[in-house]
C-alpha positions in Angstrom: 96.1 53.1 115.9 98.1 56.4 115.7 99.4 57.9 118.9 98.4 61.5 119.3 99.2 63.6 122.3 96.5 64.8 124.6 95.2 68.3 123.8 96.4 69.6 127.2 100.0 68.4 126.8 102.4 71.3 126.3 104.5 71.3 123.1 108.1 70.4 123.2 110.3 73.4 123.5 112.0 74.0 120.2 115.8 74.2 120.8 117.6 76.5 118.5 120.9 75.3 117.2 123.8 77.4 118.5 125.1 80.0 116.1 128.6 79.3 114.7 131.7 81.3 115.6 134.1 82.7 113.0 136.5 79.8 113.6 133.8 77.3 112.8 132.7 79.1 109.7 136.3 79.5 108.5 136.6 75.7 108.4 133.5 75.4 106.2 134.1 78.3 103.8 137.2 79.0 101.7 137.2 82.6 102.9 139.9 84.3 105.0 138.8 84.8 108.5 139.1 88.6 108.3 136.5 88.7 105.5 133.9 86.3 106.8 131.3 89.0 107.9 131.6 90.7 104.5 131.3 87.4 102.6 128.3 86.4 104.8 126.6 89.7 103.8 127.2 88.8 100.1 125.8 85.3 100.6 122.7 86.6 102.6 123.8 84.8 105.8 122.4 86.2 109.1 125.2 87.5 111.4 125.2 88.5 115.0 127.8 91.0 116.1 128.9 91.5 119.7 131.5 93.8 121.2 133.2 96.5 119.3 132.2 99.3 121.7 134.4 102.4 121.8 136.8 102.7 124.6 137.6 106.3 123.8 141.3 107.0 123.6 142.0 103.3 124.1 140.4 102.2 120.9 137.6 99.7 120.8 136.7 96.3 122.3 137.2 93.2 120.1 134.3 92.4 117.8 133.0 88.9 117.7 130.8 87.5 114.9 128.4 84.6 115.1 126.7 83.1 112.0 123.3 81.4 111.6 124.1 77.7 111.2 121.4 76.9 108.5 122.4 79.9 106.5 126.1 78.9 106.7 125.3 75.4 105.5 123.1 76.7 102.7 125.8 79.2 101.5 128.8 76.8 101.8 128.3 75.1 98.4 127.6 78.3 96.6 130.7 80.0 98.0 132.9 76.9 97.3 131.7 76.7 93.7 132.1 80.5 93.2 128.4 81.4 92.7 128.7 84.1 95.3 130.7 87.2 94.1 133.7 87.2 96.5 136.9 89.0 95.6 139.7 86.5 94.9 142.0 88.0 97.5 139.4 87.3 100.2 139.4 83.5 99.4 141.8 80.9 100.7 141.6 78.7 97.5 143.0 81.2 95.0 146.6 82.3 94.3 145.7 85.9 95.1 144.2 85.0 98.5 147.1 82.8 99.4 149.6 85.5 98.4 147.7 88.1 100.5 147.6 85.8 103.5 151.4 85.1 103.1 152.4 88.7 102.9 150.1 89.7 105.8 151.5 87.0 108.0 155.1 87.8 107.0 154.7 91.6 107.6 153.2 90.9 111.1 156.0 88.6 112.0 158.7 91.0 110.8 157.1 94.0 112.6 156.8 91.9 115.8 160.5 90.8 115.5 161.6 94.4 115.0 159.6 95.6 118.0 161.2 93.0 120.2 164.7 93.8 118.9 164.1 97.5 119.7 162.8 96.7 123.1 165.8 94.4 123.9 168.2 97.1 122.6 166.5 99.7 124.8 166.8 97.5 127.9 170.5 96.9 127.3 171.1 100.6 126.6 169.4 101.5 129.9 171.3 98.8 131.8 174.6 99.8 130.3 173.9 103.5 131.2 173.1 102.6 134.8 176.2 100.3 135.1 178.4 103.0 133.6 177.0 105.7 135.9 177.5 103.5 139.0 181.1 102.6 138.1 182.3 106.2 137.3 183.7 108.2 140.2 
């Protein structure tokens, strides 16, 4: 005899699976993290955007993207097999994409190192000037 619920029994609440962050999607798709929202649009994946409001002179808030889990899983094989038109420099599995990632990382590290070197030189210059002025009669 089949078990059927009583007509007055409330239905179970449908729990929606949490949307995936950019970090989680980057592990599933061979696409560089910077280009995930654009690749998602090309693959018809629903995306929620939060943040990014203007702060006036101070720029903008960080923007966070969350992707619909079913859409991400549906699009993963199509993106991996190249059925979705994604430029090769957006991808992590192509020579162009790896080259772009390398040069972007290298330029950021060189710029950071130069900034720190200028900052340290400036501090030493200020300290040297103060010490010089304090020792001169």
